[in-house]
N, C-alpha and C positions, 0 to 999 in steps of 0.2 A: 437212557433208555434206548434200545437198539431201533433202527429204521423199520418200518413194518415190512413184513415180507411179501413180496408180490409175485405170484406165480404166472406172469403173463407173456412169457416167450411166444406160445402160439399166437395170442392175439396180436402181437406186435409183428410176428413175422406174416401173418395173413392180413391183418387189418390196415398196414401201412400200404402195400400195394394195392389193395382191393379199393381203398379211398383214392389212392393216385389214379386209378382207372375210372371209378364210378362218377367223381366230381367233374372232370372235364367232359365226360360224355354227356352227364345231366346239364352242367352250365354252358356247354358248348357244342352242342349237338350237331349244328351245321357243319363244323370243322370236320367231324368224322363221317359225316355223309357226303361230304364234297371229295373225300378220297386224297388229299393233299397229304402225302408222307411227311413232309418237313412240319407242317402246322401240327398235325397229330403227334409227332415226336416231341414237338417243342411244348404242347399243352401237357402231355404226361410227364416228361422230365421236369417240367417246373412245378407240376403238382405233386410230383412224388418227392423232391426236394423240400417242398413247402410241408407237405405232411410229416415227412421224417423229421424235420427240425422241430416242428411244433409239437407232434407226438412226444419226442423224447424229452424235449424242454418242460413241457407241462408234466410230464410223469416225474422228473427231476425235482419240479416246484412242489407237486403234492408229496412226494416222500420227504423233502425238507422239512415242510410245513407241519407233517404228521409227527416227525420227530421233534420239532420244536414246540408243538401244541398237541401233546398226546392225549390230555383229558377231555372226556365228554363236555364239561362246563367251558371248555375253551372253544368249542365249534364255532361260535359266531365270529371270534376274532381270527380263528384259522380261515374260514370262508371268506372274510372280508379281504384279508391279505392273498388268498388264493386268487380271487377275482380281479385284484389290482394288478398282481404280479403276472397272471395268466394273459390278461389284455394287453399289458404294455408288451409282454414277451411277443405276442402275436404279432402286434403293430411292427415290432422291429424285424421280425422275420418277415413279413409282407414287405416290407420297404426294402431289405436286402435282397429278397428273391426279384422284386419288380426292377431295382437300379442296377444291382450288379450282374445276377444271373441273366435276366430277360435281355436288359438292356447292352450291357456289355460283352456278354459271352455269346448269347444267342441271336443278338442284333435285331431284337423284337421292340419296339418302342411303346413301352407301357408306363412312361414316367409320369403320366396324367391319369393312371390308372390305381394309385396307391390304394385309395379308399375303397376301390371295388375289389381289389385283392385282398384287402383286410376282412371285408365283409365275407368273401369266400372262406378265407382261412378260419373265420370263427365257426365254421362247420366242424372241421376236426377238433378244434378245442373244445367245442361243447361236448362232442363224442367222447374225447378222451376223458375228460374230467367227470362226466356222468358215469362213465364206465369204472373209473377207479373208485370215487365215491361210493357207487352202489356195492362194488366188490369188498371194499372196505367196511361198509356199513354191515352187510352180512356176515362178513368175518367177525367183526367185534360182537354182533349179537350172538353170534354162535358160541363165541368164548365165552361171553357173559353167562348164558344159559348153561353151558357145562361147567362154569366155576359155582354157579349157585346150586346145582344139582350135587356137585362133589362136596361143597360146604354143607349142604343140608345132610348127606349121608355122614360126613365127618361128626355132625351134631349129634345124628342119631346115635351114632357108634359110642360117642362119648356118654350119652345118657345111658345105653344099655350097660356099659362098663360101669357106670357109677350105681345102677341098680343091682348089679350083681356082686360090687366090692364093697357097699356101704349101707347103712340105715337110711331109710327113706328121709331125707333131710326135713321136710315138713313135721314128720314125727318128732325127729329129735330136736328142732326148733321148738317146739311146743313143749316139749318136756324140760327144755332149759328155763323157759319162761314159768313153769310150775316150780322148778328147783328154785328160781329166783325168789319166790314168794315165800319159800320154807327158811331162807337164811336170814339169820339176825340182822337188823339193818346197822347193828354195831360192828357188824364184821364187814369193814370197807372193802380189804384186799379181796375177800372171797365175791362180793358184790361186783366189784370193779371186773375181776377176772371174767365172771359169768356176762356180764355186759359185753365184754369185749369179744367173748365166744360167740354170744347171740348176734352181735354185729358181723362177725365172720359168717356164720351161716345164713344170715339174712341176705348178705351180698351174693351169696352162692346161689340162693334161690331165685334172684332177681336178674344175676347177670347170665346165668346158665342158658337163657333163651336168646341172648344177644350173640352178633359176631363180633362186634367191637364196642368197648365203653371209653369215655374219655380219661386221660390220665389223671386227672382229678379225682374221679371216682376210684379208679384203680389204687391209686395212692392212699386215700382215706380207709380203704378196706385193709391196705397194706400195713398202716400203722395199727390196726388192731391185730392184725396176725402176727406182726412182729412183737407186740405187746406179750401176746401169750407165749412165744417163744422165749422173751427175755425173763419172764418169771421162771421158766424152766431151766434156762442155762445162765441167768444172772449175767454178770460181766464177762461170761465166756464167750458170748455172742454179741458182736459190735457191729452194727448196722449204721452206715453212714450215706445220708442222701443229699445230692446237689441238685436240685432241680429249679428251673426258672418260672416263674408264676405265668409268664407269656405264652408257655407251652401247654399250659394246663387243658385247653380244650382239644389239642390233638389226641388221636385216638390210639388204643392198644387192645390186643386180643386179651378178653377177660381170663383173669387168673393165670395168666402168662408169666408175669413176674413172680407172682408167689411160688409158682412151680419150680422157678429157678432158685429162689431161696430154700424152697424144701429140699430140693436135691442137693444143695450145697451142704446143708444141715446133715442130710441122710448119708452122704458120701464122704464126709470130712470129719477128722477128729476135733470137738468141740471141749476144750478144758481149760483149767486156769493156766496150765504150763503152755498151752497150744490155744489161745483163744481163736475163734473163727472171725474174720474181718471181711464183712461183705460192704461194696461200695455201690451204690445207685446213683448213675450221674447221666446228665444229657450231653450229647456231642455230635455233631455233623448230621442232625436229622434222625439220629438214633437214641435209644434208651438202653444204657449199657448196665449190666449187672456182672460184678466181678467180685471174686473171692479169693483169698489166698489158699493155695493148694496144700493139703495134709490130709491125706486120703487114707481111710480107715483100712488097716490090715485085716481083710476079711476074705474068706474063701467064697463069699457070694459075689459074682459078677454082675455089675450093672447092665441092664437091658437097656438103657437110653430109651426106652418108651415115651417118657414124659418130654423129654428134649424133642423126640421125632415129632411128637404132636403138636408141640409148638411151630415147628418147621413146616409141618404139613397145613396148619392152620393159616400162617402167614403168606404160604404159597398160593393159598386161594384168595387172599385178600390183596396182595399186592405184588408187583413184579420185583420189588426189592428183596433180597435175600436176607435170611437170618444169618449172622456172621458170629463164628465160633472160633475163639482165639485161645490156644492153650500154650503154656511154656513151663518150665521147671518149678515155677514158683506161683504162678496165678492161673485161673481159669475164667474166662470171660466170654459172655455172650451178648450180642448187640441186637436189640429188637426195633425193627423200622417203626417210627412214629408216623402214623396214618392221619391223613386230612379226612374231615367229615364227608 
């Protein structure tokens, strides 16, 4: 994940000089009223160096920890580390300013005032931390609202497309149940096929309102979907799965794997001479769906609407990208596995 983008150039150009002037005026008002140019220059220069180092250092700490702990559930761990690192860094900067800049360069004896300098330095530390935390919180909240609205629009559009292009799933599902009662109990193949078809439509009804489902749920549905296609294509369709059970509770977008298998069947030759081989495997945080490439020679050009729909849905769910890899022999799509 890339570091958070912070558009803070104006804040730094204005804030650092402003704090460098205001802090000594507030903390050492008597120096400025006395009119001693040397003392005034000393306080402003030391406060400027102090504020500059503290601002830039704490900013770097903030960006580093945001990159290392980007998720909301990691907020507590990030804030604890940010507090410890920020206070330690502020103490080191205060000691450096007091010992080296003040004592060695400016010839002001402040060796016994390290803790006082540290307390004063906490002011810019707190201001910088609150400013960046507030800005990033608002940015994250705004991004979350935008993603939620976009995902809602995507779901509404999908439902509208479904209404235009297919029968009401409730009607079809109820019709399948009625048909099952009309099939002779001894006709096991027909009963099994109808049961699997009912499972498919039941899953469509349940999952279409969800943004994600567990990998376990999706694969159970996929077993039924593959069974239906195996009845149609027999051994001409070969599907191999290599999934570890410890990843079953990770999430995927519902029907995304099914759509990839459907596209593979739709756009490739499936025959005894050229069986279509599909592999579903887990690798490096992705679920990979791969098929051998043997495209149908038709005049109808693929619109890639289904694949683009999957890409759009994952773009709203995660910052990880759907990866599409193609060569002369294979076509592969890698879907990010999502945490709950």
